[in-house]
N, C-alpha and C positions, 0 to 999 in steps of 0.2 A: 561432418555431423553437425546438425543444427543445434544451436544453443537454446535452452528452455527460455521462454518468455514469461514475464511476470506482469500482471496488471494490478496496480495498487489503487485502492479506493481512497477517498479523501480523508477519512478519519485516521486510517493507518498512516498515511503520508503525513498528516498533520501531527500525529503523535510524535513521529520522528523529528519533524521540522521544529516543533515547539520545544523539544528537548535539545535543540541545537546539535543534532546528530545526523543531519542530512548527508554529510560526507560518508557515513556508514553505508547508506543505500548506494551512493555513487561508487564507492570502492568495491562493494560486494557484488552489485548487480549491473552497474553502468547502464548502457542503453538497452540491456535486456529487460530492464524495468521500464514499462511503458505507461504513460499517463494519457488517458483519453481526454478529448476536448471537454467532455462533461465533468470530469474530475477537475480539470483546470478552471472551468467556470465556477465550480463550488469553492475552489481555493480562492479565487478572486472575491467571492462572496465573503469568505472568512477574513480576508484582508480588510474589506470595507466594514465588516462587523467589529473590527477592533483588534485584529491579530496581525500586526504589521510584520511579524517574524516570518509569516508565510510567504512574503515576497522573495525570500531566498530561493524558493522553489522555481520561480520564474528565472532567476539568475542562473541557477544550475542548468535549466533547460536551454537557456540562451547559449551557455558555454558547452553544450553537447554532453553534459554529464549523465542525463537520463533521456529516454526516448519519449516520443509523443505520437499520437495517432488520432485520426478521425475514423468513424465507423464506416464499414462497407454497407451496402444495401441489405445483405443477409444479416449482418450484425445489428443493424438498425431494427430489423423485424424482431430479432430475439430480444433486444433491449425493450421494445414496446411490450412484449409479453411479460418481461420481468417487472416493468413499472407498476404492475398491479399490486405488488407487495413491497417493492424496494424503491429507493431513490434513484435519481438519474445516474449518479456516479457509480454506485454499486451495479446497477443494471448494465451500464456500458462495459464495465470490467468483466462481468460474467459473459456478456455477449462476445467480447473479443477473445476471452480465454476459451470459450466453447469452440469458436470457429478457427482459432489459430493454435489450438492445442497448447494453451498456456496454463499458468497457475494464477489464481486470484489471491490478492493480499487484502484481507478484510478481517475485522474483529466483530462485524455485525452478525448477530445470530441468524436473522432471517436470510441474509446473503449466504451464509455458510450452508443453511438448509437448502437453499436454491442450488448451490454448487453440488451438494450431495445428490440431489434429485437428478441432476444432469451429468453426474460423473466427472465433475471438474475438480481437480486438486485445488486446495486452498491452504493458506497459512495466515498467521496474524502477527501482531506486534511481538508477542512473546516468542513465536516461532522464528521470526526474523532475527531477534537477538540471540536465540539459542543456536541457530544455524551459523551466525557470524562468529560465535565462540568456537563452534566445532570445526569450522574451516580456518580458524586462526586470524580472522580479520580484527577481532578484539578479544580481550581476555574476560574472564568471568567477573572480575572486579569492575571493569569498565561497563560491562553489560548491566550489572546491578546499579551502577551509578546512572546510566542512561534510563533504566527502568524507574528509578526513584525520581528523576527529573520529569519523566512522563506522568507519573502518579501525582507529583506536585502540581502539574499543569491540568489535572482533571481526568487522566486516563484511569479507568477502572481495570486493574490487573487481577487476574485470577491467581497469580502467584506473587510472592513478595521478593524472591530472588531467583535469578537465572542459574546461579551456581548450583542450586539444588537439583536442577534438571539435567545437568551434564553428567 
């Protein structure tokens, strides 16, 4: 049986990394969580823009903690269609998820709408934290702590605590 693939956009990945919780993604998803070249380019832009904490993403990739990929020709065509309304990172994640039957990890409203229109499953930062609690990777107290760190770093969260969702 093939394991489900997850394609994480830059904002969601950055939320986790800036909360110093990248290990959560590694332990829960490992190489099933795949970063596209476009997302990695955006991460590099974030590092240059003054977020050196994002460099840990490169170290995790180098150590084989998460997966990475480039787009196929079919995925590239889908990405170009999505670029009309989305950024490069979100577009690449949607293209990969569509063609590889995966799930997109995004908090972007327009990207979620695009996923809905194409029948692609998606989750976001809050969903990742909730799922990590439900499967025992972290407890609700830790999830709430991570969420608070994300909010302190600028993440707008629709909820104030994960424990209330369990």
